[in-house]
C-alpha positions as a printed Julia matrix, in Angstrom:
108×3 Matrix{Float64}:
 -77.61  -47.97  89.61
 -74.11  -46.9   88.69
 -72.03  -44.31  90.49
 -71.44  -42.76  87.06
 -75.04  -41.56  86.8
 -76.1   -38.76  89.12
 -79.65  -38.42  90.39
 -80.77  -34.8   90.34
 -83.78  -33.07  91.87
 -85.63  -29.79  91.52
 -83.43  -28.49  94.35
 -80.09  -29.67  92.9
 -80.8   -28.99  89.2
 -79.15  -25.58  89.04
 -75.94  -26.74  90.72
 -75.77  -30.17  89.05
 -76.86  -29.22  85.54
 -76.89  -25.48  84.87
 -73.62  -24.73  86.68
 -71.75  -27.76  85.34
 -68.68  -27.18  83.19
 -69.39  -30.46  81.35
 -71.97  -31.43  78.78
 -74.9   -32.74  80.86
 -77.5   -35.23  79.66
 -80.68  -35.26  81.76
 -82.88  -38.35  81.54
 -86.42  -37.49  82.66
 -87.97  -40.79  83.78
 -90.4   -42.52  86.15
 -90.35  -45.86  87.98
 -93.5   -47.1   86.2
 -92.25  -46.24  82.69
 -91.29  -49.33  80.64
 -89.33  -47.46  77.94
 -87.48  -45.59  80.72
 -86.36  -48.93  82.18
 -85.33  -50.12  78.7
 -83.11  -47.08  78.1
 -81.37  -47.26  81.51
 -78.73  -49.9   80.55
 -77.86  -47.88  77.41
 -77.27  -44.78  79.54
 -75.09  -46.86  81.89
 -72.95  -47.98  78.93
 -72.67  -44.42  77.62
 -71.71  -43.13  81.07
 -68.79  -45.59  81.07
 -67.8   -44.71  77.49
 -67.9   -40.93  77.95
 -66.29  -41.0   81.38
 -65.57  -37.5   82.66
 -66.43  -35.72  79.41
 -70.23  -36.03  79.82
 -72.27  -36.04  83.04
 -75.31  -38.29  82.69
 -78.08  -37.52  85.15
 -81.56  -38.83  85.89
 -84.57  -36.9   87.17
 -87.63  -38.74  88.44
 -90.64  -36.77  87.15
 -92.95  -38.17  89.85
 -90.71  -36.87  92.65
 -89.71  -33.61  90.92
 -92.39  -31.5   89.29
 -90.93  -27.99  88.91
 -88.03  -28.61  86.5
 -89.91  -30.99  84.17
 -92.75  -28.44  84.01
 -90.3   -25.58  83.35
 -88.86  -27.45  80.35
 -92.23  -28.68  79.06
 -91.63  -32.4   79.58
 -94.8   -34.12  78.35
 -93.57  -37.63  77.53
 -90.93  -39.88  79.04
 -88.27  -40.89  78.6
 -87.05  -37.48  77.47
 -83.33  -36.88  77.11
 -82.21  -33.26  77.3
 -78.7   -31.91  76.77
 -77.31  -28.84  78.49
 -74.05  -27.25  77.38
 -72.42  -24.44  79.39
 -75.59  -24.14  81.45
 -77.81  -23.67  78.4
 -80.39  -26.0   76.9
 -78.83  -27.53  73.77
 -81.12  -30.29  72.41
 -83.81  -32.81  73.26
 -84.66  -36.38  72.25
 -87.96  -37.98  73.25
 -88.57  -41.72  73.51
 -86.59  -44.93  73.71
 -83.93  -45.01  71.0
 -81.08  -47.38  70.07
 -77.68  -46.68  71.58
 -76.27  -45.43  68.25
 -78.94  -42.73  67.98
 -78.42  -41.56  71.58
 -74.65  -41.54  71.07
 -75.02  -39.44  67.89
 -77.37  -37.09  69.78
 -74.7   -36.54  72.47
 -71.73  -36.48  70.06
 -73.33  -33.63  68.09
 -72.84  -31.38  71.15
 -69.3   -32.45  72.08
């Protein structure tokens, strides 16, 4: 896993996501999820491309229950964008890089 992607937890979510001054993408995932594994390299590429302008994070839904429940996560992978500490948009499922990039670019 890259140093560019931050792993967040129920405990760190407020500081890492809601108090961030950057656009934050949260990838809700699980170890056993095939589509989650398929999307991981795309997120790595995007983390390199966006650099400091977007913080890409991952939250394991098996290890963290409170935040996924709060935001109604029912299927994974779910990508959620937060801008200025506020929920901005969501994208559910494994999508091509171009679609994920357009999803993020719409909030930049």
